[in-house]
N, C-alpha and C positions, 0 to 999 in steps of 0.2 A: 084649274087649267093644268094640263100636263106640260112640264118643262123638261127639256133635255139639256144636260150640261156636259159638253164634250171637253174632257180634260179634268182630271181629279187631283190636280195639284193644289197649291195653297188657295188660289182665287176660286177655282172651280168647286173644291170641296166645301169651303166656307160658304160660298154663295149658294150652292145646292142645298146644304143643310139649313141655311136660313130661309130660303124659299119654301122648303118643306115645312119648316116651323110656321110659316105664314098660312099653311093649309094647302099649298100646291102639291101636285103629284110629281115628284122629281126623280129622274133617272140620271145618275152620274156615269159617264162613259169614259173608259180609258183603255188603251191597248196593252198596258202592263197587267198581265194576268195575275202576277203575284200581288200587286197592289190591290187589285179588285177583290181577290180572295181574302186578303187581310182586312179590307174594309168590311166585307161581309161578316168577318169574324169580330169586328169591332176594334181592330188594331189600326190606329191612325198613322199615316205615313209622315206626318209633320207634328211638331209640338205647337199647339195653340190653346191657351187656357179656355176650358169649357167646351171645346170642340168634340171631344169623345162623348161627353154626356148628350150633347145636342144631336149627334149622329145616331147614337144608340136609341134615344127617345123617338126620333122620327122614323128610324128603320123599324122599330117594334110597332109603331103606329101604322106601318104600311105606306107611308108617304115618301119614303126615301129608299131607293134601291140602286144597285150597282151592276154594270155589265161591261163586257168587252165588245159586244156586238152593236155597232153603231146603227145599223139598219133597224134592229129591234128596238134600240133605245129611243130613236127619234120618231118611231111610228106613232102617229096621232098627236105628236107634240105641237102645241100652238106657238111655242117659242123655243128656239134651239140656240143655246149660247155656245160660242167658241171661246174656250178658256185655256188654251194651250200656251206653251212658253214662246216668248219672242226674245231670245238672248241676243247679245251683241254678236254680230257676225265677225268671225276671225279676220283680222287684217285691215278692215276698214271702219268698224264701229257701227255700221248700219244694223238696224234691227233685222234679225233673221226671221223672215215671214214664211219660211217653207212649211212649217207645221200648220200655220193658219190656212194657207192655200190648199194644202193636202186635205185638211178637214173639209174645207169648202167644196172641193171636188167630190169627196166621198158623200157629203150631204146631198149634193146635186144628183148623184147617181142613185141614192137610196130614198129620196123624198117621195112620199105618196099622198101628201095632203098639203093644203095651203098652210104657210107658216111664216113666221118672222125669224130670220137668222141674225143673231146679235153678236157682235164682236165685243167680248168682255176683256179679251187680251189687250194689253197696251200696244197699240199699233200706230205707225206714222200716218200722217195726213195722206189720204188717197187710198188707203188699204181697203176701206169699205167699197170703194168704186170697183176695185179689182175683184173682191169677193162677189159683188153683184154681177160683174161680167162673167165670172166662172159659173155662177148659178144659172144665169140667163142662157148660157150656151150648153147647159146640160141637157142631154137627150130626154132624160126622165122628166125634167121640169117642162120642157117645151112640148113633148108628146102628150103629156097629161093636162096641159093647159093650167098648171098650178100658179096660184098667186103667191109670190114670194117677195118679201121686203127685207132689205138689209139695214140694220140699225146699229149705231155705235152706242155702247153703254159702259164707259170706263169705270174701273173700280178705284175707290179711294180708301182702301182698308189699311190700317196700321197693324203690322205684325205685333202680336201680343195683346191687341185690343180689337181684333177684327170683327168678332161677333157683335159687340156693342156698336161699332162703327156701322155695320150693315143695318142693324135694327134701329139705330138712332143717328142717321147720317146728317152731316152738315148740309149736304145737298146730293141730289141724284141728277146726273146729267144724261140726257137721252138725245142722241142725234138721229133724227128720222127725216126722210124725204117725202113721205106720203102719209095719208090719213090711216091706212091700214097698219103701218108700223106704229104710229102713235097710239092707235086704239088698243092694239095688243099689249104694248108696253104699259099703257095706263092700267090694264087689267092685271098685268104681272105685279105691278107695284101698288095695287089698290089698297092693301093693308097700310102702307105708309102714307098714301093720300089721306086716309082716315085719321092718321096721326098728325096730319098737317106738316109732314116733312117737306122741305123746299125741293120741288122737282122742276128742273130747267129743261125745256124742250128747245133744241137748237138744230141747226143743220148738221149733217153727218161729219163733214170735214171740220167744222167748228168744234164738235165734240171730241174728235180725235186730237185736236191741238190743245184743248183745255187740259187734258191729262198731262201732256208733256210740259205745258207752261206751268201748271201747278207744281209738279215735281221739281222743275228747274228753279222756280222761285224759292221753294223750301230749301233746296240745296244751296242756293245763294245766301239765304239767311244764316244757315249753319256755317258756311265758309266765311261770311262777313264777320261773325262774332269770333270765329277762330283767329282771324287775322287781327282783330281788335285785341284779342287776348295776348297775342305776341307783343303788341304795342304796350299793353298794360304792364307786362313784365319789364319792359325797357324803361318806362316812365314812373313806375311805382304806383300804378293804379290797380283797382280791383275789378276784374272783368264781370264778376257777378253783380256788383253794384252798378256798373255801366249798363249791363243788360237789363237790370231792373229799372234803371232810370229811363232808358229809351223804350223799353217794353210797355211802360205805363202810358205811353202815347198811343191812343187808339188807332192811329194811322199805321203804326208799326206792329204793335201786339207783342206779347211776351213769349209766345211759342217759338220753338226752334232757335232760341237765343241762348243755348247752353254750350259753352266752350268745351272742346274735347279733342279727341284724336282724329276727327274727320268723319264724314258720312260713309256708309256702306249699305249692304243689303241687296235685295233683289230688284229694287226700283231705281233709286237715284243714280247710281253709276251708269247703268245701261240706258236709262231714259235721257239723261243729259247728253250722252254720246249720240243717241239716235236723233235728238233734237238738233244737235250741231250738224249732223249729216243731212238732215232734211233741209235745214236752213242753207247749207252750202249748195244743195241740189237746186234750190229755187233762187239762188243768187242773192240771198238776204241773210248774211252771217249775223250770228248773235254773239257779239264780242264779250259781253258780260259772262255768258255761260261758258265760253271758251276759257276765260280766266278762272272761273269756279272749278272747272274740271282739272285744270293744271295745278291750282293751289291745293286741291284736295288730294290729288295723287302724290304730291311731295310731302304732305303733312304727316302721313302715316309713318313713314320712315323717320321723319323729324322727331316724332314722339319716341321712337326707339333711341334716337340720339339723346333725348332728354333723360332717359333712363341711364344711358351710358355716362352722361355727365354726373348723374347722382352717384354713380359708382366710382367717380374720380377721374373720368376721362378714358380714352381708348386704351392707353397702355395699362392703366390700373384695372380696367374692366376685363381684360383677357384672362380667361380661366375662372372667372367668377360665375356664380349661380344666381339666377333671378327666378322668382315665383310670379307667374302671371295669373291674375284672378279675373276671369271673364274672357271668353273667346268669341262669342256671337257678336254680331254687329250692334245689337241692342238687347236689353233683357226681355224675358218672357217669350223667347223664340229659340229655335235650334238652328236658325239660319246663319250660315257662315259665309254666304256670298259677299265678296268684297269687304269682309270684316276688317276694320283697322288693326285687329289683333294679328292678322297675317303679316302686314308690313312691319309692325312693331317687333314681332318675333324674328322676322328675317333680318332686320337691322341688328338685333342682338346676336343672333347666330353668326352673322357675317363678321361681327366684332370679336368672335371667340368666346362668347358668353353661353353657358348652358342654361336651358330654360325648362322649368317644370310648370305645369299649368293645371288649373281646375276651372270647369264651367258646369253649372247645374244641368244643362240640357244639350250643349253643343259639342261635346268631346267626340262622339261617334262621327259626326260630320267633319270635325276638325282634323282628325288623325291623318287622313290621306292628303290634306292640304298643308299640314305642318309636321312632316315625318321626323324632323329633328327635335321636336318638342316632346318631353316626357309627360304623359297625362297621369294625373293623380285622382284618387277617389274622393278627396275632400280638400277644402282650402288649406287646412293646417298641414296636411301631408305635403302639399306643394310648397308651403312656407318653410318647412323644416330644412335647416341648413342653408337657407338662401341668404345671399349678401344684400339683396334688395327685394322688396315686394312691390309689384306694380298692379294697380287696379285699372283694367282696360274696359270692362263692361259693368254698368252700375246695377247689378243684380241686388235685390234687397238683402240677401244673405251676407253680402260684403259690407253693408252699411252698419252691421252690428257685430263686427269682429271682436273677439276677446283680445284686446290690445296687449294685455299682460302676457297672454299665451303667445301672441305673435312675437313679442320681444324675446320670450324664452326660447322659442323654436328657431328663430332666425339667427344667422351669424352676426348680423348688424341691424340696428333699428333704423333702417332706411326704407321709407315708403314713398312711392311715386304714385300720386292720385291723378290719373288722366281724366277723371270725371268729376272732380271737385266735390266728392260726397262727404268729406270731413272738413272740419274747421281748422285752419292752420294753428290758431292759438291752442285748441284742444290737443292737437297732435304734438306741438312743442312741449306743452305741459306734461304729456304722457311720456316724453323722453325720446321722441322720434326725430330723425332728420327727414323732414317732410317737404316734398316738392309737389306743387299742384300746377294748374294751368291758368295763367293770367292773373295770379294772385301772389302777394309777397309771402 
């Protein structure tokens, strides 16, 4: 089947490359001419492990191509995916659907054959209804008597593990309102049916809500264990042991129970806000999610204050230097969107602390977001002359630091571990003044 993927960002590019690897003929479409040219040259616009090899393999096989011409790209496609951004709208937190609707209008004007239009972008409940209305009112669709179905197919990809998630998914959710939509999506995902991946067919609005509910629940688990970590510090308990103890309960599970500086990234912050706004619009507020958003927003700067306390307090911290290791919101990505590192760095800068930082992949994206932070070429260059070292993102390279070298380069053996990647006893034995999260 020919598949058109409108939008060649994170979701569109990963999904398009994986569909091509299944054997489909995939065209990725984007208005950014520079991005499309670089993709044709094999240069990835994002960092995702294995993506460059997957794109190269399928492009050489003739199953994956790139264009800026939407009409050309969707011609003959049985499934047309909309995978454009839905950022939080400035001022009110609603999802900005202008890109989704603009693409829907352009598809309607350019369509020449029967097709299923699939919203892959994360969109609020009812978006598919509006996409369907836009397409049904398109002159090209009505004059040609084309059969068009609108389907919701949310993505559940983890940055840093997206290819594996796509090929070996926990579940595939498909929201379809008619047999035509279901039949085409069955063909799209036929390779995964053969692998017996769990595929859930539901109504379109249900599918749209599943995505938001899933992300809100995961954000809630993260925020819950972060608050428990604060309590652990007060009562002398160990948050890792608490998480292990509750995570062994199958009803709870161990994933997303890792205390740290708060959630960030492209999904949780904007999706929790969008869910709140949808709930308000329908007169059914979700108070738990409201609390999650508020607690997470305050936590990032609170982690900055934890570093300041390790420096001896506000007065002692002024004029000192901190090395920040890790800037992206999680390892194995270059994504800086709503990264906790931004709040931590801002709290330090506001306190008169100078900051040097290193991240294996995220520094190019971080520079415009953190202009006061000095970027270094390796972790030890950032550590040199620092009064304290803070681990913000748990990249593997930071799990095996040469601790003797760290002590030699830093002004003081102070290490603040916001990801709990080291054992307190080991760090004390190595001669560090060690602070972690939710542990003594």
